[in-house]
Biopython code that builds the backbone (N, CA, C, O; Angstrom):
import numpy as np
from Bio.PDB.StructureBuilder import StructureBuilder

atoms = [
    (1, "UNK", "N", (14.411, 14.974, 10.383)),
    (1, "UNK", "CA", (13.165, 15.623, 10.760)),
    (1, "UNK", "C", (12.712, 16.506, 9.593)),
    (1, "UNK", "O", (13.515, 17.218, 8.990)),
    (2, "UNK", "N", (11.441, 16.449, 9.293)),
    (2, "UNK", "CA", (10.872, 17.250, 8.213)),
    (2, "UNK", "C", (10.486, 18.617, 8.766)),
    (2, "UNK", "O", (9.791, 18.718, 9.778)),
    (3, "UNK", "N", (10.943, 19.655, 8.095)),
    (3, "UNK", "CA", (10.680, 21.029, 8.531)),
    (3, "UNK", "C", (9.696, 21.767, 7.628)),
    (3, "UNK", "O", (9.197, 22.831, 7.992)),
    (4, "UNK", "N", (9.417, 21.207, 6.453)),
    (4, "UNK", "CA", (8.617, 21.883, 5.451)),
    (4, "UNK", "C", (7.468, 20.976, 5.016)),
    (4, "UNK", "O", (7.702, 19.858, 4.556)),
    (5, "UNK", "N", (6.255, 21.438, 5.155)),
    (5, "UNK", "CA", (5.084, 20.629, 4.792)),
    (5, "UNK", "C", (5.103, 20.225, 3.328)),
    (5, "UNK", "O", (4.504, 19.212, 2.968)),
    (6, "UNK", "N", (5.769, 20.984, 2.480)),
    (6, "UNK", "CA", (5.853, 20.646, 1.059)),
    (6, "UNK", "C", (6.647, 19.357, 0.834)),
    (6, "UNK", "O", (6.593, 18.770, -0.246)),
    (7, "UNK", "N", (7.374, 18.928, 1.848)),
    (7, "UNK", "CA", (8.166, 17.707, 1.749)),
    (7, "UNK", "C", (7.382, 16.462, 2.178)),
    (7, "UNK", "O", (7.933, 15.362, 2.221)),
    (8, "UNK", "N", (6.098, 16.639, 2.493)),
    (8, "UNK", "CA", (5.263, 15.538, 2.966)),
    (8, "UNK", "C", (4.152, 15.247, 1.960)),
    (8, "UNK", "O", (3.516, 16.163, 1.438)),
    (9, "UNK", "N", (3.930, 13.978, 1.700)),
    (9, "UNK", "CA", (2.810, 13.500, 0.894)),
    (9, "UNK", "C", (1.936, 12.615, 1.775)),
    (9, "UNK", "O", (2.406, 12.035, 2.754)),
    (10, "UNK", "N", (0.683, 12.522, 1.422)),
    (10, "UNK", "CA", (-0.176, 11.497, 2.003)),
    (10, "UNK", "C", (-0.186, 10.362, 0.992)),
    (10, "UNK", "O", (-0.690, 10.501, -0.122)),
    (11, "UNK", "N", (0.371, 9.258, 1.399)),
    (11, "UNK", "CA", (0.579, 8.106, 0.514)),
    (11, "UNK", "C", (-0.510, 7.071, 0.735)),
    (11, "UNK", "O", (-0.982, 6.884, 1.856)),
    (12, "UNK", "N", (-0.903, 6.407, -0.329)),
    (12, "UNK", "CA", (-1.770, 5.243, -0.237)),
    (12, "UNK", "C", (-0.866, 4.039, -0.007)),
    (12, "UNK", "O", (-0.013, 3.741, -0.843)),
    (13, "UNK", "N", (-1.038, 3.349, 1.103)),
    (13, "UNK", "CA", (-0.245, 2.153, 1.394)),
    (13, "UNK", "C", (-0.402, 1.183, 0.222)),
    (13, "UNK", "O", (0.589, 0.691, -0.318)),
    (14, "UNK", "N", (-1.637, 0.912, -0.166)),
    (14, "UNK", "CA", (-1.907, 0.157, -1.387)),
    (14, "UNK", "C", (-2.179, 1.193, -2.467)),
    (14, "UNK", "O", (-3.230, 1.833, -2.462)),
    (15, "UNK", "N", (-1.247, 1.363, -3.386)),
    (15, "UNK", "CA", (-1.406, 2.411, -4.411)),
    (15, "UNK", "C", (-2.677, 2.236, -5.230)),
    (15, "UNK", "O", (-3.111, 1.114, -5.492)),
    (16, "UNK", "N", (-3.266, 3.349, -5.629)),
    (16, "UNK", "CA", (-4.508, 3.306, -6.387)),
    (16, "UNK", "C", (-4.350, 2.545, -7.688)),
    (16, "UNK", "O", (-5.214, 1.742, -8.041)),
    (17, "UNK", "N", (-3.255, 2.783, -8.415)),
    (17, "UNK", "CA", (-3.046, 2.077, -9.684)),
    (17, "UNK", "C", (-2.842, 0.588, -9.462)),
    (17, "UNK", "O", (-3.327, -0.234, -10.239)),
    (18, "UNK", "N", (-2.125, 0.243, -8.403)),
    (18, "UNK", "CA", (-1.917, -1.168, -8.077)),
    (18, "UNK", "C", (-3.267, -1.826, -7.793)),
    (18, "UNK", "O", (-3.560, -2.909, -8.299)),
    (19, "UNK", "N", (-4.079, -1.163, -6.984)),
    (19, "UNK", "CA", (-5.397, -1.692, -6.631)),
    (19, "UNK", "C", (-6.259, -1.855, -7.886)),
    (19, "UNK", "O", (-6.972, -2.848, -8.031)),
    (20, "UNK", "N", (-6.189, -0.880, -8.786)),
    (20, "UNK", "CA", (-6.972, -0.936, -10.028)),
    (20, "UNK", "C", (-6.644, -2.220, -10.793)),
    (20, "UNK", "O", (-7.536, -2.896, -11.307)),
    (21, "UNK", "N", (-5.359, -2.542, -10.858)),
    (21, "UNK", "CA", (-4.921, -3.733, -11.586)),
    (21, "UNK", "C", (-5.201, -5.030, -10.825)),
    (21, "UNK", "O", (-5.060, -6.120, -11.380)),
    (22, "UNK", "N", (-5.596, -4.912, -9.555)),
    (22, "UNK", "CA", (-5.854, -6.105, -8.734)),
    (22, "UNK", "C", (-7.320, -6.217, -8.309)),
    (22, "UNK", "O", (-7.634, -6.850, -7.301)),
    (23, "UNK", "N", (-8.206, -5.601, -9.081)),
    (23, "UNK", "CA", (-9.629, -5.790, -8.843)),
    (23, "UNK", "C", (-10.453, -4.531, -8.680)),
    (23, "UNK", "O", (-11.671, -4.574, -8.853)),
    (24, "UNK", "N", (-9.832, -3.416, -8.353)),
    (24, "UNK", "CA", (-10.607, -2.183, -8.118)),
    (24, "UNK", "C", (-11.259, -1.662, -9.381)),
    (24, "UNK", "O", (-12.215, -0.889, -9.306)),
    (25, "UNK", "N", (-10.765, -2.068, -10.540)),
    (25, "UNK", "CA", (-11.349, -1.592, -11.795)),
    (25, "UNK", "C", (-12.812, -2.015, -11.944)),
    (25, "UNK", "O", (-13.566, -1.395, -12.694)),
    (26, "UNK", "N", (-13.204, -3.052, -11.243)),
    (26, "UNK", "CA", (-14.591, -3.509, -11.342)),
    (26, "UNK", "C", (-15.483, -2.973, -10.223)),
    (26, "UNK", "O", (-16.677, -3.269, -10.188)),
    (27, "UNK", "N", (-14.914, -2.189, -9.311)),
    (27, "UNK", "CA", (-15.674, -1.644, -8.203)),
    (27, "UNK", "C", (-16.574, -0.497, -8.641)),
    (27, "UNK", "O", (-16.251, 0.236, -9.575)),
    (28, "UNK", "N", (-17.711, -0.347, -7.955)),
    (28, "UNK", "CA", (-18.522, 0.870, -8.183)),
    (28, "UNK", "C", (-17.767, 2.087, -7.637)),
    (28, "UNK", "O", (-16.884, 1.968, -6.787)),
    (29, "UNK", "N", (-18.137, 3.234, -8.142)),
    (29, "UNK", "CA", (-17.469, 4.491, -7.767)),
    (29, "UNK", "C", (-17.424, 4.680, -6.252)),
    (29, "UNK", "O", (-16.395, 5.093, -5.717)),
    (30, "UNK", "N", (-18.503, 4.392, -5.564)),
    (30, "UNK", "CA", (-18.568, 4.598, -4.116)),
    (30, "UNK", "C", (-17.492, 3.783, -3.381)),
    (30, "UNK", "O", (-16.867, 4.284, -2.446)),
    (31, "UNK", "N", (-17.282, 2.544, -3.798)),
    (31, "UNK", "CA", (-16.274, 1.714, -3.153)),
    (31, "UNK", "C", (-14.869, 2.235, -3.471)),
    (31, "UNK", "O", (-13.996, 2.218, -2.603)),
    (32, "UNK", "N", (-14.641, 2.696, -4.708)),
    (32, "UNK", "CA", (-13.336, 3.261, -5.053)),
    (32, "UNK", "C", (-13.041, 4.502, -4.219)),
    (32, "UNK", "O", (-11.907, 4.703, -3.784)),
    (33, "UNK", "N", (-14.056, 5.335, -3.995)),
    (33, "UNK", "CA", (-13.873, 6.534, -3.172)),
    (33, "UNK", "C", (-13.576, 6.165, -1.715)),
    (33, "UNK", "O", (-12.712, 6.764, -1.074)),
    (34, "UNK", "N", (-14.298, 5.179, -1.209)),
    (34, "UNK", "CA", (-14.061, 4.729, 0.161)),
    (34, "UNK", "C", (-12.638, 4.217, 0.311)),
    (34, "UNK", "O", (-11.960, 4.544, 1.285)),
    (35, "UNK", "N", (-12.184, 3.425, -0.635)),
    (35, "UNK", "CA", (-10.822, 2.890, -0.628)),
    (35, "UNK", "C", (-9.791, 4.022, -0.671)),
    (35, "UNK", "O", (-8.837, 4.026, 0.107)),
    (36, "UNK", "N", (-9.983, 4.965, -1.566)),
    (36, "UNK", "CA", (-9.030, 6.059, -1.745)),
    (36, "UNK", "C", (-8.923, 6.956, -0.522)),
    (36, "UNK", "O", (-7.893, 7.598, -0.313)),
    (37, "UNK", "N", (-9.970, 7.007, 0.283)),
    (37, "UNK", "CA", (-9.998, 7.888, 1.450)),
    (37, "UNK", "C", (-9.948, 7.137, 2.776)),
    (37, "UNK", "O", (-10.089, 7.756, 3.831)),
    (38, "UNK", "N", (-9.752, 5.839, 2.753)),
    (38, "UNK", "CA", (-9.712, 5.034, 3.972)),
    (38, "UNK", "C", (-8.468, 5.378, 4.777)),
    (38, "UNK", "O", (-7.355, 5.218, 4.276)),
    (39, "UNK", "N", (-8.628, 5.849, 6.021)),
    (39, "UNK", "CA", (-7.459, 6.227, 6.834)),
    (39, "UNK", "C", (-6.484, 5.077, 7.069)),
    (39, "UNK", "O", (-5.298, 5.324, 7.293)),
    (40, "UNK", "N", (-6.942, 3.846, 7.025)),
    (40, "UNK", "CA", (-6.045, 2.706, 7.207)),
    (40, "UNK", "C", (-5.094, 2.595, 6.004)),
    (40, "UNK", "O", (-3.986, 2.073, 6.126)),
    (41, "UNK", "N", (-5.538, 3.087, 4.855)),
    (41, "UNK", "CA", (-4.728, 3.015, 3.642)),
    (41, "UNK", "C", (-3.952, 4.304, 3.383)),
    (41, "UNK", "O", (-3.302, 4.422, 2.345)),
    (42, "UNK", "N", (-4.001, 5.255, 4.282)),
    (42, "UNK", "CA", (-3.298, 6.531, 4.110)),
    (42, "UNK", "C", (-2.240, 6.711, 5.177)),
    (42, "UNK", "O", (-2.453, 6.385, 6.345)),
    (43, "UNK", "N", (-1.103, 7.233, 4.765)),
    (43, "UNK", "CA", (-0.003, 7.446, 5.707)),
    (43, "UNK", "C", (0.831, 8.639, 5.239)),
    (43, "UNK", "O", (1.134, 8.761, 4.052)),
    (44, "UNK", "N", (1.201, 9.519, 6.176)),
    (44, "UNK", "CA", (2.067, 10.643, 5.772)),
    (44, "UNK", "C", (3.503, 10.131, 5.593)),
    (44, "UNK", "O", (4.029, 9.402, 6.434)),
    (45, "UNK", "N", (4.111, 10.527, 4.493)),
    (45, "UNK", "CA", (5.488, 10.105, 4.195)),
    (45, "UNK", "C", (6.253, 11.261, 3.563)),
    (45, "UNK", "O", (5.663, 12.237, 3.098)),
    (46, "UNK", "N", (7.560, 11.134, 3.554)),
    (46, "UNK", "CA", (8.375, 12.090, 2.828)),
    (46, "UNK", "C", (8.012, 12.006, 1.353)),
    (46, "UNK", "O", (7.880, 10.911, 0.805)),
    (47, "UNK", "N", (7.851, 13.148, 0.713)),
    (47, "UNK", "CA", (7.460, 13.189, -0.690)),
    (47, "UNK", "C", (8.402, 12.369, -1.562)),
    (47, "UNK", "O", (7.960, 11.660, -2.466)),
    (48, "UNK", "N", (9.693, 12.466, -1.293)),
    (48, "UNK", "CA", (10.664, 11.725, -2.115)),
    (48, "UNK", "C", (10.475, 10.222, -1.967)),
    (48, "UNK", "O", (10.678, 9.480, -2.928)),
    (49, "UNK", "N", (10.088, 9.761, -0.779)),
    (49, "UNK", "CA", (9.852, 8.341, -0.554)),
    (49, "UNK", "C", (8.622, 7.887, -1.344)),
    (49, "UNK", "O", (8.626, 6.817, -1.953)),
    (50, "UNK", "N", (7.580, 8.705, -1.326)),
    (50, "UNK", "CA", (6.366, 8.397, -2.075)),
    (50, "UNK", "C", (6.675, 8.310, -3.572)),
    (50, "UNK", "O", (6.168, 7.423, -4.258)),
    (51, "UNK", "N", (7.494, 9.214, -4.073)),
    (51, "UNK", "CA", (7.834, 9.217, -5.495)),
    (51, "UNK", "C", (8.629, 7.966, -5.868)),
    (51, "UNK", "O", (8.466, 7.421, -6.960)),
    (52, "UNK", "N", (9.486, 7.518, -4.958)),
    (52, "UNK", "CA", (10.286, 6.328, -5.255)),
    (52, "UNK", "C", (9.427, 5.068, -5.296)),
    (52, "UNK", "O", (9.754, 4.112, -5.999)),
    (53, "UNK", "N", (8.349, 5.067, -4.557)),
    (53, "UNK", "CA", (7.451, 3.917, -4.504)),
    (53, "UNK", "C", (6.606, 3.800, -5.758)),
    (53, "UNK", "O", (6.466, 2.715, -6.321)),
    (54, "UNK", "N", (6.043, 4.915, -6.195)),
    (54, "UNK", "CA", (5.163, 4.873, -7.361)),
    (54, "UNK", "C", (3.955, 4.002, -7.101)),
    (54, "UNK", "O", (3.318, 4.113, -6.053)),
    (55, "UNK", "N", (3.635, 3.136, -8.046)),
    (55, "UNK", "CA", (2.451, 2.267, -7.951)),
    (55, "UNK", "C", (2.838, 0.823, -7.675)),
    (55, "UNK", "O", (2.118, -0.102, -8.051)),
    (56, "UNK", "N", (3.966, 0.633, -7.021)),
    (56, "UNK", "CA", (4.451, -0.730, -6.784)),
    (56, "UNK", "C", (3.959, -1.279, -5.453)),
    (56, "UNK", "O", (3.761, -0.542, -4.488)),
    (57, "UNK", "N", (3.769, -2.590, -5.430)),
    (57, "UNK", "CA", (3.416, -3.287, -4.206)),
    (57, "UNK", "C", (4.671, -3.673, -3.450)),
    (57, "UNK", "O", (5.777, -3.425, -3.928)),
    (58, "UNK", "N", (4.523, -4.280, -2.271)),
    (58, "UNK", "CA", (5.675, -4.565, -1.413)),
    (58, "UNK", "C", (6.653, -5.583, -1.980)),
    (58, "UNK", "O", (7.813, -5.610, -1.566)),
    (59, "UNK", "N", (6.226, -6.407, -2.899)),
    (59, "UNK", "CA", (7.147, -7.367, -3.508)),
    (59, "UNK", "C", (8.228, -6.631, -4.318)),
    (59, "UNK", "O", (9.334, -7.138, -4.505)),
    (60, "UNK", "N", (7.881, -5.428, -4.790)),
    (60, "UNK", "CA", (8.782, -4.661, -5.637)),
    (60, "UNK", "C", (9.303, -3.372, -5.001)),
    (60, "UNK", "O", (10.157, -2.700, -5.579)),
    (61, "UNK", "N", (8.802, -3.027, -3.832)),
    (61, "UNK", "CA", (9.247, -1.812, -3.142)),
    (61, "UNK", "C", (8.933, -1.924, -1.658)),
    (61, "UNK", "O", (7.838, -2.334, -1.273)),
    (62, "UNK", "N", (9.900, -1.558, -0.835)),
    (62, "UNK", "CA", (9.692, -1.503, 0.614)),
    (62, "UNK", "C", (10.291, -0.205, 1.149)),
    (62, "UNK", "O", (11.285, 0.287, 0.615)),
    (63, "UNK", "N", (9.693, 0.351, 2.199)),
    (63, "UNK", "CA", (10.263, 1.555, 2.794)),
    (63, "UNK", "C", (11.599, 1.230, 3.473)),
    (63, "UNK", "O", (11.871, 0.070, 3.784)),
    (64, "UNK", "N", (12.422, 2.242, 3.701)),
    (64, "UNK", "CA", (13.723, 1.984, 4.327)),
    (64, "UNK", "C", (13.608, 1.507, 5.776)),
    (64, "UNK", "O", (14.525, 0.851, 6.271)),
    (65, "UNK", "N", (12.528, 1.812, 6.457)),
    (65, "UNK", "CA", (12.326, 1.329, 7.834)),
    (65, "UNK", "C", (10.858, 0.971, 8.020)),
    (65, "UNK", "O", (10.001, 1.420, 7.260)),
    (66, "UNK", "N", (10.578, 0.169, 9.022)),
    (66, "UNK", "CA", (9.193, -0.232, 9.292)),
    (66, "UNK", "C", (8.625, -1.190, 8.266)),
    (66, "UNK", "O", (7.423, -1.188, 8.001)),
    (67, "UNK", "N", (9.487, -2.007, 7.690)),
    (67, "UNK", "CA", (9.067, -2.895, 6.603)),
    (67, "UNK", "C", (7.964, -3.866, 7.025)),
    (67, "UNK", "O", (6.993, -4.063, 6.293)),
    (68, "UNK", "N", (8.114, -4.472, 8.205)),
    (68, "UNK", "CA", (7.126, -5.458, 8.655)),
    (68, "UNK", "C", (5.764, -4.813, 8.857)),
    (68, "UNK", "O", (4.750, -5.361, 8.424)),
    (69, "UNK", "N", (5.728, -3.662, 9.505)),
    (69, "UNK", "CA", (4.475, -2.957, 9.733)),
    (69, "UNK", "C", (3.843, -2.538, 8.411)),
    (69, "UNK", "O", (2.627, -2.613, 8.238)),
    (70, "UNK", "N", (4.688, -2.096, 7.479)),
    (70, "UNK", "CA", (4.188, -1.671, 6.162)),
    (70, "UNK", "C", (3.530, -2.844, 5.422)),
    (70, "UNK", "O", (2.417, -2.714, 4.912)),
    (71, "UNK", "N", (4.212, -3.972, 5.368)),
    (71, "UNK", "CA", (3.671, -5.136, 4.649)),
    (71, "UNK", "C", (2.413, -5.648, 5.340)),
    (71, "UNK", "O", (1.458, -6.033, 4.665)),
    (72, "UNK", "N", (2.391, -5.662, 6.665)),
    (72, "UNK", "CA", (1.198, -6.094, 7.386)),
    (72, "UNK", "C", (0.016, -5.176, 7.079)),
    (72, "UNK", "O", (-1.105, -5.643, 6.878)),
    (73, "UNK", "N", (0.269, -3.891, 7.045)),
    (73, "UNK", "CA", (-0.800, -2.927, 6.738)),
    (73, "UNK", "C", (-1.271, -3.089, 5.296)),
    (73, "UNK", "O", (-2.472, -3.058, 5.024)),
    (74, "UNK", "N", (-0.334, -3.260, 4.381)),
    (74, "UNK", "CA", (-0.662, -3.484, 2.975)),
    (74, "UNK", "C", (-1.580, -4.703, 2.847)),
    (74, "UNK", "O", (-2.611, -4.651, 2.177)),
    (75, "UNK", "N", (-1.190, -5.785, 3.492)),
    (75, "UNK", "CA", (-1.972, -7.021, 3.433)),
    (75, "UNK", "C", (-3.357, -6.828, 4.048)),
    (75, "UNK", "O", (-4.356, -7.310, 3.514)),
    (76, "UNK", "N", (-3.407, -6.128, 5.160)),
    (76, "UNK", "CA", (-4.712, -5.851, 5.810)),
    (76, "UNK", "C", (-5.654, -5.122, 4.858)),
    (76, "UNK", "O", (-6.832, -5.463, 4.758)),
    (77, "UNK", "N", (-5.131, -4.126, 4.167)),
    (77, "UNK", "CA", (-5.971, -3.365, 3.232)),
    (77, "UNK", "C", (-6.419, -4.249, 2.061)),
    (77, "UNK", "O", (-7.574, -4.176, 1.641)),
    (78, "UNK", "N", (-5.513, -5.082, 1.531)),
    (78, "UNK", "CA", (-5.915, -5.945, 0.420)),
    (78, "UNK", "C", (-7.008, -6.922, 0.845)),
    (78, "UNK", "O", (-7.914, -7.223, 0.067)),
    (79, "UNK", "N", (-6.922, -7.415, 2.072)),
    (79, "UNK", "CA", (-7.957, -8.331, 2.564)),
    (79, "UNK", "C", (-9.276, -7.591, 2.813)),
    (79, "UNK", "O", (-10.345, -8.098, 2.474)),
    (80, "UNK", "N", (-9.203, -6.421, 3.392)),
    (80, "UNK", "CA", (-10.410, -5.639, 3.681)),
    (80, "UNK", "C", (-11.196, -5.377, 2.399)),
    (80, "UNK", "O", (-12.424, -5.462, 2.390)),
    (81, "UNK", "N", (-10.486, -5.059, 1.316)),
    (81, "UNK", "CA", (-11.145, -4.693, 0.065)),
    (81, "UNK", "C", (-11.177, -5.841, -0.947)),
    (81, "UNK", "O", (-11.568, -5.652, -2.099)),
    (82, "UNK", "N", (-10.769, -7.010, -0.514)),
    (82, "UNK", "CA", (-10.811, -8.213, -1.334)),
    (82, "UNK", "C", (-10.103, -8.011, -2.679)),
    (82, "UNK", "O", (-10.600, -8.410, -3.732)),
    (83, "UNK", "N", (-8.932, -7.383, -2.608)),
    (83, "UNK", "CA", (-8.117, -7.238, -3.809)),
    (83, "UNK", "C", (-7.481, -8.581, -4.127)),
    (83, "UNK", "O", (-7.187, -9.368, -3.227)),
    (84, "UNK", "N", (-7.275, -8.836, -5.399)),
    (84, "UNK", "CA", (-6.798, -10.141, -5.853)),
    (84, "UNK", "C", (-5.292, -10.157, -5.984)),
    (84, "UNK", "O", (-4.736, -9.591, -6.925)),
    (85, "UNK", "N", (-4.635, -10.801, -5.045)),
    (85, "UNK", "CA", (-3.190, -10.984, -5.121)),
    (85, "UNK", "C", (-2.893, -12.166, -6.031)),
    (85, "UNK", "O", (-3.621, -13.158, -6.027)),
    (86, "UNK", "N", (-1.831, -12.060, -6.805)),
    (86, "UNK", "CA", (-1.390, -13.231, -7.575)),
    (86, "UNK", "C", (-0.856, -14.257, -6.581)),
    (86, "UNK", "O", (-0.597, -13.929, -5.423)),
    (87, "UNK", "N", (-0.695, -15.480, -7.025)),
    (87, "UNK", "CA", (-0.159, -16.524, -6.152)),
    (87, "UNK", "C", (1.244, -16.132, -5.676)),
    (87, "UNK", "O", (1.578, -16.343, -4.510)),
    (88, "UNK", "N", (2.061, -15.569, -6.557)),
    (88, "UNK", "CA", (3.416, -15.170, -6.201)),
    (88, "UNK", "C", (3.390, -14.032, -5.179)),
    (88, "UNK", "O", (4.178, -14.045, -4.233)),
    (89, "UNK", "N", (2.511, -13.059, -5.346)),
    (89, "UNK", "CA", (2.396, -11.961, -4.400)),
    (89, "UNK", "C", (1.950, -12.454, -3.025)),
    (89, "UNK", "O", (2.516, -12.067, -2.002)),
    (90, "UNK", "N", (0.934, -13.311, -3.013)),
    (90, "UNK", "CA", (0.417, -13.838, -1.750)),
    (90, "UNK", "C", (1.497, -14.638, -1.018)),
    (90, "UNK", "O", (1.649, -14.514, 0.198)),
    (91, "UNK", "N", (2.241, -15.453, -1.756)),
    (91, "UNK", "CA", (3.300, -16.255, -1.148)),
    (91, "UNK", "C", (4.411, -15.349, -0.613)),
    (91, "UNK", "O", (4.927, -15.577, 0.481)),
    (92, "UNK", "N", (4.776, -14.331, -1.379)),
    (92, "UNK", "CA", (5.818, -13.415, -0.937)),
    (92, "UNK", "C", (5.410, -12.723, 0.358)),
    (92, "UNK", "O", (6.203, -12.644, 1.296)),
    (93, "UNK", "N", (4.175, -12.219, 0.416)),
    (93, "UNK", "CA", (3.695, -11.526, 1.618)),
    (93, "UNK", "C", (3.662, -12.483, 2.807)),
    (93, "UNK", "O", (4.106, -12.134, 3.901)),
    (94, "UNK", "N", (3.140, -13.675, 2.594)),
    (94, "UNK", "CA", (3.089, -14.662, 3.684)),
    (94, "UNK", "C", (4.472, -14.967, 4.216)),
    (94, "UNK", "O", (4.693, -14.968, 5.427)),
    (95, "UNK", "N", (5.411, -15.230, 3.305)),
    (95, "UNK", "CA", (6.781, -15.542, 3.716)),
    (95, "UNK", "C", (7.447, -14.359, 4.422)),
    (95, "UNK", "O", (8.140, -14.533, 5.424)),
    (96, "UNK", "N", (7.229, -13.166, 3.890)),
    (96, "UNK", "CA", (7.824, -11.970, 4.488)),
    (96, "UNK", "C", (7.306, -11.775, 5.908)),
    (96, "UNK", "O", (8.089, -11.561, 6.834)),
    (97, "UNK", "N", (5.992, -11.849, 6.081)),
    (97, "UNK", "CA", (5.408, -11.652, 7.414)),
    (97, "UNK", "C", (5.818, -12.756, 8.379)),
    (97, "UNK", "O", (5.950, -12.515, 9.579)),
    (98, "UNK", "N", (6.017, -13.954, 7.867)),
    (98, "UNK", "CA", (6.491, -15.045, 8.723)),
    (98, "UNK", "C", (7.888, -14.715, 9.286)),
    (98, "UNK", "O", (8.187, -15.004, 10.445)),
    (99, "UNK", "N", (8.720, -14.111, 8.450)),
    (99, "UNK", "CA", (10.064, -13.732, 8.884)),
    (99, "UNK", "C", (10.021, -12.610, 9.933)),
    (99, "UNK", "O", (10.943, -12.461, 10.735)),
    (100, "UNK", "N", (8.935, -11.825, 9.912)),
    (100, "UNK", "CA", (8.806, -10.715, 10.874)),
    (100, "UNK", "C", (8.462, -11.208, 12.276)),
    (100, "UNK", "O", (8.687, -10.495, 13.254)),
    (101, "UNK", "N", (7.931, -12.393, 12.381)),
    (101, "UNK", "CA", (7.488, -12.916, 13.684)),
    (101, "UNK", "C", (8.621, -13.323, 14.550)),
    (101, "UNK", "O", (8.406, -13.780, 15.673)),
]
sb = StructureBuilder()
sb.init_structure("model")
sb.init_model(0)
sb.init_chain("A")
sb.init_seg("    ")
for serial, (resi, resn, name, xyz) in enumerate(atoms, 1):
    if name == "N":
        sb.init_residue(resn, " ", resi, " ")
    sb.init_atom(name, np.array(xyz, "f"), 0.0, 1.0, " ", f" {name:<3s}", serial, name[0])
structure = sb.get_structure()
């Protein structure tokens, strides 16, 4: 249980740097702001967990629990904002979510 607010970060499910490298770099400022502040893409997490994630996507980092929900949410955000997944990333997400069913 977290007792200190300093131990909590608001994390972007789809990291901003990851999104930038997957298409957000071409977005107008307004769309980037909407993405950065979209509640579907924000989640409170332990600060240490957020630091361990960095700017990695789910193929390279998963939370210790709630993996299926995390990957589903990540994928939902990428589809909503039409971010460009590589073929390997898309296949990994599809296969991972299939295993969750």
